[in-house]
Structure formats: structure tokens, C-alpha cells
All heavy atoms as TSV, in Angstrom:
chain	resi	resn	atom	element	x	y	z
A	1	ASP	N	N	102.164	93.079	56.672
A	1	ASP	CA	C	101.144	92.052	56.790
A	1	ASP	C	C	101.571	91.005	57.829
A	1	ASP	O	O	102.608	91.149	58.465
A	1	ASP	CB	C	100.830	91.452	55.425
A	1	ASP	CG	C	101.962	90.615	54.825
A	1	ASP	OD1	O	102.959	90.346	55.512
A	1	ASP	OD2	O	101.832	90.241	53.658
A	2	VAL	N	N	100.795	89.955	57.971
A	2	VAL	CA	C	101.105	88.937	58.976
A	2	VAL	C	C	102.374	88.156	58.661
A	2	VAL	O	O	102.907	87.465	59.532
A	2	VAL	CB	C	99.921	87.952	59.179
A	2	VAL	CG1	C	98.716	88.667	59.734
A	2	VAL	CG2	C	99.581	87.227	57.887
A	3	ASN	N	N	102.861	88.279	57.426
A	3	ASN	CA	C	104.094	87.591	57.028
A	3	ASN	C	C	105.310	88.498	57.093
A	3	ASN	O	O	106.394	88.109	56.687
A	3	ASN	CB	C	103.943	87.030	55.606
A	3	ASN	CG	C	102.846	86.010	55.518
A	3	ASN	OD1	O	102.747	85.122	56.363
A	3	ASN	ND2	N	101.988	86.138	54.522
A	4	GLY	N	N	105.137	89.717	57.605
A	4	GLY	CA	C	106.256	90.640	57.734
A	4	GLY	C	C	106.557	91.444	56.488
A	4	GLY	O	O	107.562	92.151	56.431
A	5	GLN	N	N	105.697	91.351	55.470
A	5	GLN	CA	C	105.899	92.106	54.234
A	5	GLN	C	C	105.275	93.490	54.373
A	5	GLN	O	O	104.163	93.639	54.879
A	5	GLN	CB	C	105.257	91.368	53.047
A	5	GLN	CG	C	105.824	89.982	52.811
A	5	GLN	CD	C	107.303	90.036	52.458
A	5	GLN	OE1	O	107.706	90.813	51.600
A	5	GLN	NE2	N	108.091	89.222	53.132
A	6	ARG	N	N	106.003	94.507	53.914
A	6	ARG	CA	C	105.470	95.867	53.957
A	6	ARG	C	C	104.362	96.037	52.934
A	6	ARG	O	O	104.364	95.406	51.887
A	6	ARG	CB	C	106.566	96.873	53.641
A	6	ARG	CG	C	107.565	97.013	54.737
A	6	ARG	CD	C	108.566	98.074	54.367
A	6	ARG	NE	N	109.450	98.266	55.484
A	6	ARG	CZ	C	109.987	99.425	55.807
A	6	ARG	NH1	N	109.756	100.478	55.073
A	6	ARG	NH2	N	110.761	99.517	56.857
A	7	PHE	N	N	103.425	96.912	53.283
A	7	PHE	CA	C	102.375	97.265	52.334
A	7	PHE	C	C	101.893	98.661	52.672
A	7	PHE	O	O	102.149	99.172	53.767
A	7	PHE	CB	C	101.217	96.254	52.366
A	7	PHE	CG	C	100.419	96.289	53.646
A	7	PHE	CD1	C	99.257	97.035	53.716
A	7	PHE	CD2	C	100.822	95.574	54.750
A	7	PHE	CE1	C	98.508	97.060	54.880
A	7	PHE	CE2	C	100.091	95.593	55.931
A	7	PHE	CZ	C	98.925	96.344	55.983
A	8	ALA	N	N	101.210	99.277	51.742
A	8	ALA	CA	C	100.676	100.625	51.947
A	8	ALA	C	C	99.161	100.579	51.798
A	8	ALA	O	O	98.637	99.827	50.979
A	8	ALA	CB	C	101.281	101.589	50.934
A	9	LYS	N	N	98.496	101.378	52.611
A	9	LYS	CA	C	97.046	101.474	52.525
A	9	LYS	C	C	96.651	102.880	52.930
A	9	LYS	O	O	97.150	103.402	53.927
A	9	LYS	CB	C	96.387	100.449	53.458
A	9	LYS	CG	C	94.874	100.494	53.408
A	9	LYS	CD	C	94.254	99.423	54.280
A	9	LYS	CE	C	92.739	99.539	54.184
A	9	LYS	NZ	N	92.059	98.560	55.005
A	10	ARG	N	N	95.789	103.496	52.157
A	10	ARG	CA	C	95.298	104.831	52.497
A	10	ARG	C	C	94.149	104.689	53.486
A	10	ARG	O	O	93.177	103.992	53.223
A	10	ARG	CB	C	94.817	105.570	51.254
A	10	ARG	CG	C	94.273	106.956	51.574
A	10	ARG	CD	C	93.865	107.701	50.335
A	10	ARG	NE	N	95.027	108.166	49.611
A	10	ARG	CZ	C	95.695	109.296	49.879
A	10	ARG	NH1	N	95.311	110.051	50.890
A	10	ARG	NH2	N	96.713	109.662	49.155
A	11	LEU	N	N	94.303	105.332	54.622
A	11	LEU	CA	C	93.281	105.289	55.654
A	11	LEU	C	C	92.643	106.658	55.784
A	11	LEU	O	O	93.322	107.680	55.683
A	11	LEU	CB	C	93.893	104.879	56.992
A	11	LEU	CG	C	94.634	103.541	57.004
A	11	LEU	CD1	C	95.322	103.342	58.340
A	11	LEU	CD2	C	93.697	102.402	56.699
A	12	VAL	N	N	91.351	106.698	56.027
A	12	VAL	CA	C	90.635	107.963	56.187
A	12	VAL	C	C	89.677	107.872	57.369
A	12	VAL	O	O	89.325	106.785	57.828
A	12	VAL	CB	C	89.855	108.357	54.911
A	12	VAL	CG1	C	90.805	108.600	53.750
A	12	VAL	CG2	C	88.838	107.305	54.535
A	13	ASP	N	N	89.299	109.038	57.847
A	13	ASP	CA	C	88.279	109.164	58.885
A	13	ASP	C	C	88.605	108.325	60.127
A	13	ASP	O	O	89.723	108.340	60.600
A	13	ASP	CB	C	86.891	108.824	58.325
A	13	ASP	CG	C	86.497	109.747	57.186
A	13	ASP	OD1	O	86.849	110.944	57.248
A	13	ASP	OD2	O	85.862	109.263	56.230
A	14	PHE	N	N	87.615	107.598	60.634
A	14	PHE	CA	C	87.780	106.874	61.897
A	14	PHE	C	C	88.912	105.861	61.825
A	14	PHE	O	O	89.698	105.729	62.768
A	14	PHE	CB	C	86.477	106.174	62.285
A	14	PHE	CG	C	86.596	105.381	63.555
A	14	PHE	CD1	C	86.652	106.035	64.785
A	14	PHE	CD2	C	86.684	104.011	63.529
A	14	PHE	CE1	C	86.790	105.324	65.960
A	14	PHE	CE2	C	86.815	103.282	64.701
A	14	PHE	CZ	C	86.863	103.932	65.918
A	15	GLU	N	N	89.014	105.161	60.709
A	15	GLU	CA	C	90.065	104.146	60.572
A	15	GLU	C	C	91.452	104.781	60.696
A	15	GLU	O	O	92.335	104.244	61.364
A	15	GLU	CB	C	89.924	103.433	59.224
A	15	GLU	CG	C	90.816	102.243	59.077
A	15	GLU	CD	C	90.601	101.506	57.761
A	15	GLU	OE1	O	90.285	102.144	56.745
A	15	GLU	OE2	O	90.768	100.280	57.778
A	16	ALA	N	N	91.647	105.948	60.106
A	16	ALA	CA	C	92.929	106.646	60.188
A	16	ALA	C	C	93.217	107.083	61.623
A	16	ALA	O	O	94.345	106.948	62.113
A	16	ALA	CB	C	92.935	107.850	59.261
A	17	ARG	N	N	92.207	107.607	62.289
A	17	ARG	CA	C	92.384	108.038	63.685
A	17	ARG	C	C	92.709	106.861	64.588
A	17	ARG	O	O	93.548	106.961	65.490
A	17	ARG	CB	C	91.139	108.749	64.188
A	17	ARG	CG	C	90.935	110.112	63.523
A	17	ARG	CD	C	89.765	110.825	64.081
A	17	ARG	NE	N	90.038	111.161	65.477
A	17	ARG	CZ	C	89.304	111.991	66.181
A	17	ARG	NH1	N	88.261	112.574	65.651
A	17	ARG	NH2	N	89.615	112.239	67.432
A	18	LEU	N	N	92.051	105.753	64.351
A	18	LEU	CA	C	92.281	104.564	65.160
A	18	LEU	C	C	93.711	104.059	65.008
A	18	LEU	O	O	94.400	103.787	66.001
A	18	LEU	CB	C	91.294	103.463	64.766
A	18	LEU	CG	C	91.443	102.140	65.482
A	18	LEU	CD1	C	91.076	102.292	66.949
A	18	LEU	CD2	C	90.585	101.083	64.828
A	19	VAL	N	N	94.193	103.970	63.785
A	19	VAL	CA	C	95.556	103.489	63.556
A	19	VAL	C	C	96.569	104.478	64.132
A	19	VAL	O	O	97.554	104.076	64.760
A	19	VAL	CB	C	95.802	103.224	62.055
A	19	VAL	CG1	C	97.265	102.960	61.778
A	19	VAL	CG2	C	94.946	102.046	61.588
A	20	GLN	N	N	96.336	105.788	63.951
A	20	GLN	CA	C	97.249	106.782	64.520
A	20	GLN	C	C	97.289	106.668	66.032
A	20	GLN	O	O	98.354	106.763	66.648
A	20	GLN	CB	C	96.833	108.200	64.118
A	20	GLN	CG	C	97.782	109.261	64.635
A	20	GLN	CD	C	99.180	109.090	64.090
A	20	GLN	OE1	O	99.366	109.085	62.877
A	20	GLN	NE2	N	100.171	108.955	64.959
A	21	HIS	N	N	96.142	106.452	66.648
A	21	HIS	CA	C	96.062	106.288	68.103
A	21	HIS	C	C	96.943	105.126	68.566
A	21	HIS	O	O	97.700	105.247	69.527
A	21	HIS	CB	C	94.600	106.050	68.495
A	21	HIS	CG	C	94.393	105.696	69.923
A	21	HIS	ND1	N	94.273	106.658	70.905
A	21	HIS	CD2	C	94.285	104.501	70.539
A	21	HIS	CE1	C	94.101	106.048	72.071
A	21	HIS	NE2	N	94.098	104.742	71.870
A	22	GLU	N	N	96.863	104.007	67.868
A	22	GLU	CA	C	97.656	102.835	68.248
A	22	GLU	C	C	99.144	103.059	67.972
A	22	GLU	O	O	99.995	102.650	68.774
A	22	GLU	CB	C	97.139	101.585	67.534
A	22	GLU	CG	C	95.712	101.210	67.914
A	22	GLU	CD	C	95.501	101.060	69.420
A	22	GLU	OE1	O	96.422	100.606	70.128
A	22	GLU	OE2	O	94.402	101.388	69.894
A	23	LEU	N	N	99.481	103.720	66.879
A	23	LEU	CA	C	100.879	104.034	66.597
A	23	LEU	C	C	101.444	104.981	67.649
A	23	LEU	O	O	102.610	104.869	68.043
A	23	LEU	CB	C	101.025	104.642	65.199
A	23	LEU	CG	C	100.804	103.674	64.041
A	23	LEU	CD1	C	100.771	104.431	62.717
A	23	LEU	CD2	C	101.873	102.598	64.023
A	24	ASP	N	N	100.625	105.919	68.107
A	24	ASP	CA	C	101.054	106.822	69.183
A	24	ASP	C	C	101.472	106.025	70.417
A	24	ASP	O	O	102.478	106.329	71.052
A	24	ASP	CB	C	99.939	107.792	69.556
A	24	ASP	CG	C	99.788	108.941	68.588
A	24	ASP	OD1	O	100.673	109.126	67.718
A	24	ASP	OD2	O	98.777	109.664	68.691
A	25	HIS	N	N	100.689	105.005	70.769
A	25	HIS	CA	C	101.042	104.188	71.932
A	25	HIS	C	C	102.419	103.551	71.756
A	25	HIS	O	O	103.199	103.490	72.703
A	25	HIS	CB	C	100.011	103.093	72.177
A	25	HIS	CG	C	98.730	103.595	72.761
A	25	HIS	ND1	N	98.662	104.346	73.913
A	25	HIS	CD2	C	97.455	103.447	72.341
A	25	HIS	CE1	C	97.411	104.635	74.173
A	25	HIS	NE2	N	96.655	104.105	73.238
A	26	LEU	N	N	102.720	103.100	70.559
A	26	LEU	CA	C	104.035	102.499	70.308
A	26	LEU	C	C	105.154	103.518	70.481
A	26	LEU	O	O	106.282	103.164	70.818
A	26	LEU	CB	C	104.090	101.902	68.896
A	26	LEU	CG	C	103.166	100.714	68.657
A	26	LEU	CD1	C	103.213	100.309	67.189
A	26	LEU	CD2	C	103.531	99.544	69.552
A	27	ASP	N	N	104.835	104.802	70.261
A	27	ASP	CA	C	105.813	105.881	70.433
A	27	ASP	C	C	105.773	106.488	71.835
A	27	ASP	O	O	106.424	107.505	72.103
A	27	ASP	CB	C	105.567	106.986	69.400
A	27	ASP	CG	C	105.904	106.550	67.990
A	27	ASP	OD1	O	106.784	105.675	67.834
A	27	ASP	OD2	O	105.304	107.088	67.045
A	28	GLY	N	N	104.970	105.909	72.731
A	28	GLY	CA	C	104.895	106.403	74.096
A	28	GLY	C	C	104.007	107.617	74.277
A	28	GLY	O	O	104.098	108.322	75.281
A	29	ILE	N	N	103.144	107.878	73.324
A	29	ILE	CA	C	102.234	109.026	73.385
A	29	ILE	C	C	100.855	108.528	73.796
A	29	ILE	O	O	100.359	107.543	73.252
A	29	ILE	CB	C	102.149	109.725	72.014
A	29	ILE	CG1	C	103.526	110.248	71.614
A	29	ILE	CG2	C	101.116	110.854	72.036
A	29	ILE	CD1	C	103.608	110.712	70.172
A	30	VAL	N	N	100.249	109.206	74.756
A	30	VAL	CA	C	98.895	108.868	75.178
A	30	VAL	C	C	97.960	110.011	74.833
A	30	VAL	O	O	98.389	111.119	74.511
A	30	VAL	CB	C	98.824	108.519	76.685
A	30	VAL	CG1	C	99.592	107.237	76.978
A	30	VAL	CG2	C	99.334	109.655	77.534
A	31	HIS	N	N	96.670	109.754	74.901
A	31	HIS	CA	C	95.659	110.729	74.468
A	31	HIS	C	C	95.866	112.116	75.078
A	31	HIS	O	O	95.784	113.115	74.371
A	31	HIS	CB	C	94.267	110.202	74.798
A	31	HIS	CG	C	93.170	111.154	74.479
A	31	HIS	ND1	N	92.788	111.448	73.191
A	31	HIS	CD2	C	92.402	111.908	75.292
A	31	HIS	CE1	C	91.815	112.338	73.230
A	31	HIS	NE2	N	91.556	112.630	74.484
A	32	VAL	N	N	96.137	112.187	76.361
A	32	VAL	CA	C	96.247	113.494	77.019
A	32	VAL	C	C	97.431	114.307	76.496
A	32	VAL	O	O	97.453	115.526	76.656
A	32	VAL	CB	C	96.313	113.379	78.555
A	32	VAL	CG1	C	95.020	112.786	79.093
A	32	VAL	CG2	C	97.504	112.564	78.993
A	33	ASP	N	N	98.412	113.664	75.866
A	33	ASP	CA	C	99.531	114.395	75.284
A	33	ASP	C	C	99.102	115.234	74.088
A	33	ASP	O	O	99.779	116.186	73.710
A	33	ASP	CB	C	100.639	113.437	74.823
A	33	ASP	CG	C	101.290	112.707	75.978
A	33	ASP	OD1	O	101.317	113.270	77.091
A	33	ASP	OD2	O	101.762	111.579	75.765
A	34	ARG	N	N	98.005	114.904	73.479
A	34	ARG	CA	C	97.533	115.599	72.282
A	34	ARG	C	C	96.386	116.576	72.559
A	34	ARG	O	O	95.942	117.278	71.673
A	34	ARG	CB	C	97.090	114.587	71.235
A	34	ARG	CG	C	98.217	113.729	70.712
A	34	ARG	CD	C	97.880	113.208	69.344
A	34	ARG	NE	N	98.901	112.350	68.802
A	34	ARG	CZ	C	99.945	112.783	68.102
A	34	ARG	NH1	N	100.100	114.060	67.875
A	34	ARG	NH2	N	100.814	111.922	67.625
A	35	VAL	N	N	95.885	116.613	73.783
A	35	VAL	CA	C	94.771	117.496	74.124
A	35	VAL	C	C	95.272	118.930	74.248
A	35	VAL	O	O	96.324	119.185	74.843
A	35	VAL	CB	C	94.106	117.043	75.443
A	35	VAL	CG1	C	93.004	117.996	75.853
A	35	VAL	CG2	C	93.565	115.634	75.294
A	36	THR	N	N	94.530	119.874	73.676
A	36	THR	CA	C	94.920	121.288	73.717
A	36	THR	C	C	93.721	122.167	74.088
A	36	THR	O	O	92.594	121.697	74.177
A	36	THR	CB	C	95.457	121.743	72.337
A	36	THR	OG1	O	94.428	121.581	71.364
A	36	THR	CG2	C	96.687	120.970	71.929
A	37	GLY	N	N	94.006	123.433	74.278
A	37	GLY	CA	C	92.955	124.434	74.480
A	37	GLY	C	C	92.128	124.230	75.726
A	37	GLY	O	O	92.619	123.851	76.792
A	38	THR	N	N	90.827	124.487	75.576
A	38	THR	CA	C	89.886	124.417	76.689
A	38	THR	C	C	89.854	123.033	77.321
A	38	THR	O	O	89.793	122.900	78.544
A	38	THR	CB	C	88.468	124.794	76.216
A	38	THR	OG1	O	88.520	126.090	75.617
A	38	THR	CG2	C	87.483	124.813	77.357
A	39	ASP	N	N	89.913	122.007	76.486
A	39	ASP	CA	C	89.890	120.643	77.030
A	39	ASP	C	C	91.094	120.388	77.925
A	39	ASP	O	O	90.980	119.758	78.971
A	39	ASP	CB	C	89.845	119.608	75.905
A	39	ASP	CG	C	88.513	119.600	75.177
A	39	ASP	OD1	O	87.497	119.987	75.791
A	39	ASP	OD2	O	88.488	119.213	73.999
A	40	ALA	N	N	92.260	120.871	77.520
A	40	ALA	CA	C	93.470	120.694	78.326
A	40	ALA	C	C	93.335	121.417	79.663
A	40	ALA	O	O	93.745	120.892	80.701
A	40	ALA	CB	C	94.689	121.201	77.572
A	41	LYS	N	N	92.757	122.609	79.639
A	41	LYS	CA	C	92.567	123.369	80.882
A	41	LYS	C	C	91.606	122.656	81.819
A	41	LYS	O	O	91.799	122.656	83.034
A	41	LYS	CB	C	92.072	124.773	80.568
A	41	LYS	CG	C	93.125	125.644	79.946
A	41	LYS	CD	C	92.620	127.025	79.629
A	41	LYS	CE	C	93.717	127.828	78.936
A	41	LYS	NZ	N	93.252	129.142	78.502
A	42	LYS	N	N	90.569	122.039	81.256
A	42	LYS	CA	C	89.610	121.295	82.080
A	42	LYS	C	C	90.264	120.072	82.713
A	42	LYS	O	O	89.967	119.714	83.853
A	42	LYS	CB	C	88.430	120.816	81.236
A	42	LYS	CG	C	87.453	121.876	80.836
A	42	LYS	CD	C	86.326	121.213	80.053
A	42	LYS	CE	C	85.498	122.196	79.289
A	42	LYS	NZ	N	84.475	121.523	78.467
A	43	MET	N	N	91.147	119.420	81.966
A	43	MET	CA	C	91.766	118.188	82.443
A	43	MET	C	C	92.928	118.435	83.403
A	43	MET	O	O	93.272	117.553	84.187
A	43	MET	CB	C	92.296	117.383	81.250
A	43	MET	CG	C	91.228	116.856	80.337
A	43	MET	SD	S	91.926	116.091	78.857
A	43	MET	CE	C	92.542	114.570	79.533
A	44	ALA	N	N	93.529	119.588	83.360
A	44	ALA	CA	C	94.754	119.870	84.115
A	44	ALA	C	C	94.660	119.544	85.605
A	44	ALA	O	O	95.557	118.871	86.132
A	44	ALA	CB	C	95.191	121.313	83.899
A	45	PRO	N	N	93.631	119.982	86.318
A	45	PRO	CA	C	93.585	119.671	87.756
A	45	PRO	C	C	93.569	118.169	88.051
A	45	PRO	O	O	94.260	117.697	88.951
A	45	PRO	CB	C	92.290	120.339	88.225
A	45	PRO	CG	C	92.035	121.417	87.232
A	45	PRO	CD	C	92.532	120.869	85.925
A	46	LYS	N	N	92.795	117.416	87.280
A	46	LYS	CA	C	92.746	115.967	87.497
A	46	LYS	C	C	94.079	115.313	87.158
A	46	LYS	O	O	94.535	114.411	87.856
A	46	LYS	CB	C	91.636	115.334	86.660
A	46	LYS	CG	C	90.260	115.595	87.196
A	46	LYS	CD	C	89.214	114.829	86.424
A	46	LYS	CE	C	87.851	115.046	87.040
A	46	LYS	NZ	N	86.806	114.269	86.397
A	47	LEU	N	N	94.711	115.766	86.086
A	47	LEU	CA	C	96.001	115.194	85.707
A	47	LEU	C	C	97.062	115.485	86.756
A	47	LEU	O	O	97.870	114.620	87.086
A	47	LEU	CB	C	96.446	115.719	84.337
A	47	LEU	CG	C	95.634	115.215	83.149
A	47	LEU	CD1	C	96.095	115.914	81.865
A	47	LEU	CD2	C	95.752	113.716	83.001
A	48	GLU	N	N	97.077	116.704	87.274
A	48	GLU	CA	C	98.037	117.054	88.320
A	48	GLU	C	C	97.840	116.174	89.554
A	48	GLU	O	O	98.800	115.717	90.166
A	48	GLU	CB	C	97.919	118.533	88.692
A	48	GLU	CG	C	98.417	119.470	87.626
A	48	GLU	CD	C	99.890	119.270	87.299
A	48	GLU	OE1	O	100.689	118.997	88.224
A	48	GLU	OE2	O	100.240	119.367	86.111
A	49	LYS	N	N	96.590	115.933	89.904
A	49	LYS	CA	C	96.286	115.077	91.049
A	49	LYS	C	C	96.804	113.654	90.811
A	49	LYS	O	O	97.411	113.051	91.698
A	49	LYS	CB	C	94.776	115.056	91.288
A	49	LYS	CG	C	94.360	114.319	92.526
A	49	LYS	CD	C	92.857	114.431	92.732
A	49	LYS	CE	C	92.431	113.664	93.966
A	49	LYS	NZ	N	90.979	113.761	94.188
A	50	LEU	N	N	96.588	113.131	89.604
A	50	LEU	CA	C	97.073	111.791	89.277
A	50	LEU	C	C	98.595	111.727	89.271
A	50	LEU	O	O	99.190	110.751	89.735
A	50	LEU	CB	C	96.530	111.344	87.920
A	50	LEU	CG	C	95.044	111.022	87.889
A	50	LEU	CD1	C	94.573	110.848	86.449
A	50	LEU	CD2	C	94.751	109.778	88.704
A	51	ILE	N	N	99.229	112.772	88.751
A	51	ILE	CA	C	100.695	112.813	88.713
A	51	ILE	C	C	101.252	112.777	90.134
A	51	ILE	O	O	102.192	112.039	90.428
A	51	ILE	CB	C	101.189	114.049	87.947
A	51	ILE	CG1	C	100.890	113.871	86.449
A	51	ILE	CG2	C	102.674	114.298	88.184
A	51	ILE	CD1	C	101.050	115.142	85.630
A	52	LYS	N	N	100.680	113.577	91.023
A	52	LYS	CA	C	101.143	113.590	92.410
A	52	LYS	C	C	100.899	112.244	93.086
A	52	LYS	O	O	101.744	111.761	93.834
A	52	LYS	CB	C	100.428	114.690	93.193
A	52	LYS	CG	C	100.909	116.071	92.852
A	52	LYS	CD	C	100.141	117.125	93.616
A	52	LYS	CE	C	100.578	118.510	93.179
A	52	LYS	NZ	N	99.772	119.557	93.810
A	53	ARG	N	N	99.762	111.643	92.788
A	53	ARG	CA	C	99.401	110.384	93.442
A	53	ARG	C	C	100.258	109.213	92.970
A	53	ARG	O	O	100.622	108.345	93.758
A	53	ARG	CB	C	97.936	110.077	93.186
A	53	ARG	CG	C	97.448	108.870	93.926
A	53	ARG	CD	C	95.973	108.698	93.766
A	53	ARG	NE	N	95.541	107.534	94.534
A	53	ARG	CZ	C	94.308	107.123	94.610
A	53	ARG	NH1	N	93.359	107.766	93.974
A	53	ARG	NH2	N	94.003	106.069	95.318
A	54	TYR	N	N	100.599	109.186	91.684
A	54	TYR	CA	C	101.285	108.023	91.124
A	54	TYR	C	C	102.678	108.321	90.591
A	54	TYR	O	O	103.227	107.537	89.834
A	54	TYR	CB	C	100.443	107.411	89.998
A	54	TYR	CG	C	99.130	106.879	90.495
A	54	TYR	CD1	C	97.951	107.546	90.237
A	54	TYR	CD2	C	99.072	105.705	91.236
A	54	TYR	CE1	C	96.734	107.065	90.699
A	54	TYR	CE2	C	97.866	105.217	91.712
A	54	TYR	CZ	C	96.691	105.905	91.437
A	54	TYR	OH	O	95.502	105.424	91.896
A	55	LYS	N	N	103.278	109.435	91.007
A	55	LYS	CA	C	104.600	109.790	90.467
A	55	LYS	C	C	105.628	108.709	90.795
A	55	LYS	O	O	105.523	108.005	91.796
A	55	LYS	CB	C	105.057	111.135	90.997
A	55	LYS	CG	C	105.331	111.162	92.480
A	55	LYS	CD	C	105.733	112.549	92.913
A	55	LYS	CE	C	105.970	112.550	94.423
A	55	LYS	NZ	N	106.374	113.843	94.874
A	56	ALA	N	N	106.632	108.607	89.926
A	56	ALA	CA	C	107.680	107.592	90.112
A	56	ALA	C	C	108.405	107.844	91.427
A	56	ALA	O	O	108.737	108.969	91.765
A	56	ALA	CB	C	108.658	107.640	88.947
A	57	GLY	N	N	108.639	106.783	92.173
A	57	GLY	CA	C	109.370	106.893	93.412
A	57	GLY	C	C	108.543	107.375	94.582
A	57	GLY	O	O	109.051	107.592	95.669
A	58	GLY	N	N	107.275	107.590	94.394
A	58	GLY	CA	C	106.431	108.063	95.489
A	58	GLY	C	C	104.977	107.817	95.146
A	58	GLY	O	O	104.655	107.218	94.133
A	59	GLY	N	N	104.130	108.304	95.961
A	59	GLY	CA	C	102.712	108.105	95.709
A	59	GLY	C	C	102.300	106.660	95.938
A	59	GLY	O	O	103.059	105.838	96.422
A	60	LYS	N	N	101.092	106.368	95.582
A	60	LYS	CA	C	100.533	105.041	95.787
A	60	LYS	C	C	100.745	104.187	94.557
A	60	LYS	O	O	100.890	104.679	93.449
A	60	LYS	CB	C	99.037	105.131	96.058
A	60	LYS	CG	C	98.710	105.923	97.317
A	60	LYS	CD	C	97.212	106.000	97.512
A	60	LYS	CE	C	96.883	106.795	98.756
A	60	LYS	NZ	N	95.442	106.906	98.950
A	61	GLU	N	N	100.748	102.891	94.762
A	61	GLU	CA	C	100.849	101.962	93.634
A	61	GLU	C	C	99.498	101.960	92.912
A	61	GLU	O	O	98.443	102.118	93.524
A	61	GLU	CB	C	101.147	100.555	94.138
A	61	GLU	CG	C	102.533	100.424	94.714
A	61	GLU	CD	C	103.612	100.651	93.669
A	61	GLU	OE1	O	103.475	100.161	92.542
A	61	GLU	OE2	O	104.593	101.333	94.007
A	62	ALA	N	N	99.546	101.773	91.607
A	62	ALA	CA	C	98.310	101.672	90.833
A	62	ALA	C	C	97.538	100.447	91.278
A	62	ALA	O	O	98.111	99.406	91.561
A	62	ALA	CB	C	98.641	101.565	89.343
A	63	MET	N	N	96.238	100.591	91.379
A	63	MET	CA	C	95.395	99.483	91.784
A	63	MET	C	C	94.897	98.787	90.535
A	63	MET	O	O	94.312	99.401	89.673
A	63	MET	CB	C	94.215	99.992	92.630
A	63	MET	CG	C	94.662	100.579	93.936
A	63	MET	SD	S	93.397	101.394	94.948
A	63	MET	CE	C	91.887	100.727	94.468
A	64	LEU	N	N	95.145	97.504	90.451
A	64	LEU	CA	C	94.695	96.736	89.279
A	64	LEU	C	C	93.485	95.926	89.597
A	64	LEU	O	O	93.208	95.503	90.627
A	64	LEU	CB	C	95.815	95.820	88.781
A	64	LEU	CG	C	97.088	96.534	88.347
A	64	LEU	CD1	C	98.137	95.511	87.979
A	64	LEU	CD2	C	96.798	97.422	87.161
């Protein structure tokens, strides 16, 4: 809670997905890390392009 005390709460449906999504960010996991199957195949070309464009030590700086 806001006072630093632990508590438990059962989450279901959208609320559970939302909290898991945010916890993933704390663990360094982003949405595309969890995509599989056909969706992953569709995304692969765009992701490869982004990786080449913004890879560490090369590519262009992200535009904010």
C-alpha cells in the first residue's frame, strides 16, 4: 500500500492483465517480448528495421 505495507488482492480479467503488464516493465519486459505465432511473424520485419535503426552504439538517436 502507500505506507509500504504488503497486501494481497486477487485480480482477474483486464485488471490482472494491466497489473502484469506494468510488472513486466519493472522486469525489463515489453509487449513484443510476449508476442508469439502469426503476430510475431507479422511484426518481425518492422522490429528488425527498428533494431537496425536504433541499435546501441549505432543507428540514429530516438526522436522525442
